C-alpha positions in Angstrom: 108.2 47.1 -38.4 107.2 43.8 -40.0 104.2 45.4 -41.7 106.4 48.1 -43.2 108.9 45.5 -44.4 106.1 43.3 -45.9 104.6 46.3 -47.7 108.0 47.3 -49.0 108.7 43.8 -50.4 105.3 43.6 -52.1 105.8 47.1 -53.6 109.3 46.1 -54.8 107.9 42.8 -56.3 105.2 44.5 -58.3 107.3 47.5 -59.4 110.1 45.2 -60.7 107.9 43.0 -62.9 108.3 43.7 -66.5 104.8 44.5 -67.9 103.8 43.0 -71.2 102.2 45.2 -73.8 98.6 44.3 -74.6 97.6 44.7 -78.2 93.9 45.3 -78.9 92.6 45.0 -82.4 90.1 47.6 -83.9 87.3 45.0 -83.2 88.4 44.3 -79.6 90.5 41.1 -79.9 93.5 41.1 -77.5 96.9 39.6 -77.5 100.2 40.1 -75.6 102.2 38.3 -78.3 103.8 39.7 -81.4 104.1 38.1 -84.8 105.6 38.8 -88.2 104.0 39.9 -91.4 105.2 39.9 -95.0 103.5 42.0 -97.7 103.6 40.9 -101.4 103.8 44.6 -102.4 103.5 47.8 -100.3 102.8 50.2 -103.1 100.7 50.3 -106.3 100.2 52.8 -109.1 96.8 52.8 -110.6 96.1 53.7 -114.3 94.8 57.2 -114.9 91.1 57.6 -113.9 88.6 60.4 -114.4 87.5 62.7 -111.6 84.7 61.0 -109.7 85.9 57.4 -110.5 87.2 55.0 -108.0 90.5 53.0 -108.1 91.3 50.1 -105.9 94.1 47.6 -105.2 94.4 44.4 -103.2 97.5 44.2 -101.0 98.2 40.6 -100.2 100.0 39.6 -97.0 101.0 36.6 -95.0 101.3 36.2 -91.2 104.8 34.7 -91.2 105.1 34.6 -87.4 103.9 32.1 -84.8 101.0 34.1 -83.2 97.8 35.7 -84.4 98.1 39.0 -86.3 96.0 41.9 -85.1 95.4 45.2 -86.8 95.3 47.6 -83.9 94.7 50.9 -85.8 94.9 52.6 -89.2 96.1 56.1 -90.1 95.0 57.4 -93.6 96.5 60.5 -95.3 93.0 61.6 -96.5 89.3 60.7 -96.4 89.5 59.6 -100.0 91.1 56.3 -99.0 88.8 53.6 -97.8 90.5 50.4 -96.3 88.8 47.0 -96.1 90.9 44.8 -93.9 90.5 41.5 -91.9 88.3 42.2 -88.9 89.4 39.0 -87.1 92.9 37.8 -86.1 94.9 36.3 -89.0 96.3 33.0 -87.9 99.9 32.0 -88.2 101.0 31.0 -91.8 97.7 32.3 -93.2 97.4 34.7 -96.1 94.9 37.5 -96.2 94.5 40.8 -97.9 93.7 44.5 -97.4 91.7 46.2 -100.1 92.3 50.0 -100.5 89.7 52.0 -102.5 90.5 55.5 -103.6 87.7 57.9 -104.3 88.5 60.8 -106.7 85.4 62.9 -106.1 87.3 66.0 -105.2 90.7 65.3 -106.7 92.5 66.1 -109.9 96.2 65.6 -110.9 98.8 63.3 -109.5 97.7 61.6 -106.3 99.5 59.9 -103.5 97.6 58.1 -100.7 99.3 56.7 -97.6 97.8 54.3 -95.1 99.7 53.2 -92.0 98.5 49.9 -90.5 99.5 49.4 -86.8 99.8 45.7 -86.0 101.2 43.5 -83.2 104.2 42.8 -85.3 108.0 42.9 -84.8 110.5 44.3 -85.6 108.1 47.2 -86.4 104.5 47.8 -85.6 103.8 50.2 -88.5 103.3 49.1 -92.1 102.8 51.7 -94.7 100.8 51.0 -97.9 100.9 53.5 -100.8 98.3 53.9 -103.5 99.2 56.5 -106.2 98.1 57.5 -109.7 96.6 60.3 -111.8 93.1 61.7 -111.8 92.0 63.5 -115.1 
């Protein structure tokens, strides 16, 4: 009877513990802590470009929280968007940037590209950046 009671208590102890989420960056850095981020701007409209040309914009941001900022994944609306982002954790109160390049090889007309960066941030983990313009 004591063995059953001991097993039950151990099971109860482990099942009642609140598990912390582990954030893993694209390059393998890990953290169980969240932070906050502030972007200078989250959208940009590029000047008209010719088909085959490339447009780009630098999105500046600051880690305004107390812990390291990790980019855990990126969703892009098309293969024409190429993000260049910090590969290491961004320390608290540090500024950094994300460069988005847009390749217009197969595009013509009004374009709208969306990138969603997943980060260890609160109150939300997803941050959408928009790059739009016209391809002639």
